[in-house]
N, C-alpha and C positions, 0 to 999 in steps of 0.2 A: 504464373503462380505455381507454387509447389502443391503436391497432392495433400488432401486433408480429409478427415472425418470430423463431423461436428454434431455434438449432442449437448444440450444445455439443461442441467437439472434444477436450477434455482428459480423458484417462483418469485416474481418481483411485484411488490405493492408500492407504487410510486405516486406521490402527489402531496401537495400542501394539505395538512390536516388529516391525512389518511391513517395515522398511527393507531389510534384506539380501535377503530372499526376493523382494521386489518388484523391486529393482534387477537381480538375477540373471535374473529373468523378462523384463525389458525389454531389456537390453543386446544380446542376440543379434539383435535386429531392425535394428541400425544398423551402420554401417561401422567400420573398424578404428581410425581416428584420432579420439580423443575429447579435446576441450578440457575440462579440469576447472577450473571457474571458482568463485572463492570470495573472501571478504573479508579480514579480518584474521587474527590469530593463533589465535583460539579453535578453528578447525577442526583445526589441528595440535596445539594444546595439550591438547585433550580426546581425542586419538587417533582422531577420526572420519576425518581425512584418510587415515591409514594403512589404516583399514578399507575405505574406498572404493577406494583405489588397489589394494589386494589383490584386490577383486572385479573391478575393471577388468582387472588383469593375468590373473587366473584365466580371464576370458572372452576373452582374446586381444587386448585393446585396447592401443594405443600412447597414452600419456598426454601431453598438452600442457598444462602448467600456465598458468593465467591468474589470478594472485593480486592482492590489494590493491585490490579493488573497495570503494570508500568508501561510507559511509552515505548520502550524497547523490551518486550517481554522476554523474561529469562527462562532457561531450561528448568531452573529450580521452581519457578512459579508454575510452569506446566505440570511438573510432578506433584506439586501441592494440590493443584486442581484435580488431577487424576485420582489421587488418594481420596480426596473429599468425595468425588463422584462415586467411587467404589464403595466407600464407607456408608454413604447416604443412599446408595442404590438409586442414583439419579436416572430418571427416564428420559429427560430432555434438557438441553442446555439452551438458555436464552442469553445471547451475548449482546450487550448494549454499550455502544461507544463507537470508536473508530477502528482502524485497522489493527491496532495492537491488541485490543480485546478480542476481535474476531480471530486473528491469527492464533492467539494463545488458546482459544476455545477449540479451534479445529484440531489442535494437537492434544489437548485434554480429552476431547471426544475419542480420539484414537488410542491414546496411551491407557485410558481407563479400561479398554477392552483388550489390551495386549499384554501378555505376560512378559515379553522381552522389553528391554530398554529401547525406546523408539529411535533414538539417535543411532545406536549400534545397528538396529534392525534395518534402517534405511541406508546408513553410510558404510557399514561394514558388511552386513549380509546382503545388501542391495535388494531388499525386498520392499514391496509396497503393501501397506495395510489395507484390509478389506472389511473390517468390522468397526462400527462407530456407534456412539450414542448420537441420536439425531439432534440437530441444533437449528436454531433460527437466529437471525441477526436484526437488531434495530439499530440503524446507523444514525449516530449523532454528529460524527465528524467525518465528512466525506473527503475523498482524495486518493486513498490507497486503492479503492475498489476491491478490498479484501473479501467483502461479502459475496463477490461474484465468482470466486474460484476456490480451489482446495489447497492452494499453496500458503505457506506461513513462513515468516522470517523470525527465527528465535535466536536469542543470544545465549550461547553456552559460555558462561563466564570462566569456568574451569579451563576450557580449551581455547579461550580468547578467540572465539569464532562466532560470527553472526551469519547464520546460514539458513537456506531454505529447507523446510521439511514439508512432507505431504500428508495431509489429514483428510477430513471429511469436507464435502460440499455442504453448505447450509441448505436445508429444505426450502427455506424462504428467507427473503430479505425485505425489510420495511424501510423505504426511503422517503421520509417525510422531511422536506426542507425546513419546516418550522423548528425541528429538533436541533438543527445546526446552531440555533441561537443559544443553546445550552453550553456551548464551548467558547473559549476566548477567540477573538478575531485573529490573533497570532496563529492559532491552530487552523482556523479556516483558510488562511492565506498559504501557510506552508503545505497544508493538505492539497489545496488546488494546484500548487506547483508540482507536487508529486504526480498528480494526474497528467500534467503536461509532460513530465519526465517519462511516464509510462508510454505515452503516445510517441515521443521522440525515440525512445529506446526500441520500440516496435518498428517504427518507420524506417530507421536506418539499418535494420537487419536485412539479411539476404532473402530473396534476390533484390538487387537494387533497381531493376526495371520496375517502373511504377505500375501497380495493378489497382483493381477496384478497392481493395482493402486500404491501400495507401491514400487513395483519393478521399475515402471516407475519413481517414486519419487526419488529412490536411484540414478538413472542415472542423473536426473535433478540436484540433489544436487552435484554430482561429477562434473558435467559440470559447475555449478556456482562457485565452489571452484577453479577449474582449470582456468577459464576465469577471475575470480576476481583477482587471482594472476597475470595473464598475463597483465590485464589492469593496475594494480597497478605498475607493472614493466615498462610498455610501454603504455602510454596513446594514442599512435598512432596506436594501434593494432585494425584494423577495424574488423577483424574476431572475436576478443573477444567482441567488442561492439555489433556486430550482435547476437552473442550467448547469451549474457547477456540480450538483449532486448527480445529475444524469450523465454528464461527461465523465465523471469519475467511474461510474458503472460501465460506460462504453469502453473506457480504457482497459478494463480488465475482464470483460465478459467473453472474451475470445474472438469477437467479431473482427477487430483490427489485426489480429494475429493470423487469421486464416490465410494460408498460402505463404506464410512468412517463417523464416528462422530469425528469432528476435536477437537484439544486441545485448542490452542490459549490462554492459561493462561499467557504466557509471554507477549503477545500483550496486554492483559487486564491490566496487571501490568504496562507496559510501557505507555499505554494510560493515566493512572492516574498520573504517573510520569510526563508526558508531560502536563497534565492539571494544575499541580502545578508549573512546571518549564519552560514550553514552550521549551523543549529540542528537539534536532534533533532525529527523530524517529528511524532511522537505528542505530545511535550511542547508543541510549538508549537500544535497543534490544541487541546490541553487549555486553554491560555491563551486562545485566540481564541474558542472556541465560545460560552461564556456571554455574553460581551460582544457578539458579533455577533448572537446570538439576541435580546438585549434591544433591538437596533436594528430587528429585522425582524418580531418575533412578532405585532405588531398588524396586519400585512398578511395574516396567515392565522390569525386568532384561533381559529376552530373546530378547525383542525388542531393547533395548539399546545396547546389545551385538552385535546383527545383524547390527545395524546402525554403530557401531564402525568398524566392519569387512568390510562391504560392501561400506561404504562411506569414512571412514578415513584409512582403510587398517591397522588397529591395532586390538588387540585381544579381548579387553573387554571394558565395558562401561566407567570405570574410565579413561582409556587411550583415549577413544574417546572424552570424555569431555575435557581432557587436550589438545587433538589435535585441537578441536574447539577453545579453548582459544588461543593456539599458532597461529592458522590461523588468528584470529582476530588481534593479535599484528602484524603479518607479513604484513597484508594489510593496516596497519596504523590506525585502529580503536581503540577506547579506551576500556579498560577493567575495569575501575573503574569510579565511579561518579566524583571523584575529578579530574580525567583527563578531564572530560567534564566541569569543573568549577562549579560543583553542590555540595553544602553542605546542607544537610537536618537536620533541628533541630528535636527534639523529637516529637513535635506536628505535624509537617508536615509529617514526616515519618509515624506516626500513622494514620494521615488523609488519606494518599495515600493508605495504606494497607486496611483501613476500607471501602474505597469507591471503591476498585477494585472488578469487577465482578468475581465471582468464576465460572469457566467453568466446565460443567458436563463431557466433553470429556477428561479432563486431567486424566492421569493414577493414580494420587494421588489427592484426593479432598483436596485442600489446605485450611488451616485455616488462619484467619486474622493475628494471631500472627506469623505464619511461613512466610507469605508474608512480614511482618515487619522485620523479621530476614534476609530474602533475601536482602531487601533494605539496612539494616545495614551492611551486609557482603560485599555489592558492593561498599561501600564508600572508 
């Protein structure tokens, strides 16, 4: 294993039905003015918004609404939230939703306390912010594990770049599997595949010699596969919902990454696909993963063979990749861009490939031309 230091700042409240009790326990620790941040209409349509506002009011909070955070949060939306937080003198941010809401709020929390433009601050000045509005997260759509870390993926539409920024860690995260019923099944399934992707992208990073982090990872992958099949077959399976919510957290709370240099080349390619098409993140990963792995598996044959045997219960890497693709079909996710309604012309395909970050942890250092071929083969 590589050397590492590990410290984990996020308090986790996990369990079916834990939402109200946990929120009431946490809110007295924070100031009076609370920004309630969320996405589309499902929060209000399901009545969850009213339940949260009632608790905030009961605990003496003033509520500032920050609504309309989109599935691929934009830099413009981040700046809107930061302005609102400054104008209303927000003391605390409560992010309710999935990874997009959480990601957006991590950077709102940072930008609201920063005079400089945070994109330039991180990408040009290469500085790391250190002052934040405290925040908590109520997870309704698990899969990204965003509530577990301080990374955020934000789409800068002006720059045509969907890239990571670094913001605050949440002080706490509430993981109540019952709340995943407030989002469509399509989102549940694509989110769970994102969890599997996080695990694979960590597993295939350096070093390739299997360590205890990888062995835990194999167990998490098997769990995601089994419970994603279960929830796809029966949306009322509470056990599967609970398992998928916790595996999502495990994928991004740092445990699986200890001693590893992660890969995440597929994520980088999907991010740029999303920057140009605004596609669903989990679906984009489902399309890209098998094709990308057919391009790289020969650069780490022992690792891919072990993955095939331990995760998919087949004998070799090629069969493992086929099993991954069969699984994607079985749970109702797309395997081609055309199934997602995406058609890329030559110029767009080239632009996506050329703007994709090349990750040093991938077992094969990809070239722009090969990323272009991956996109073409996925059509």
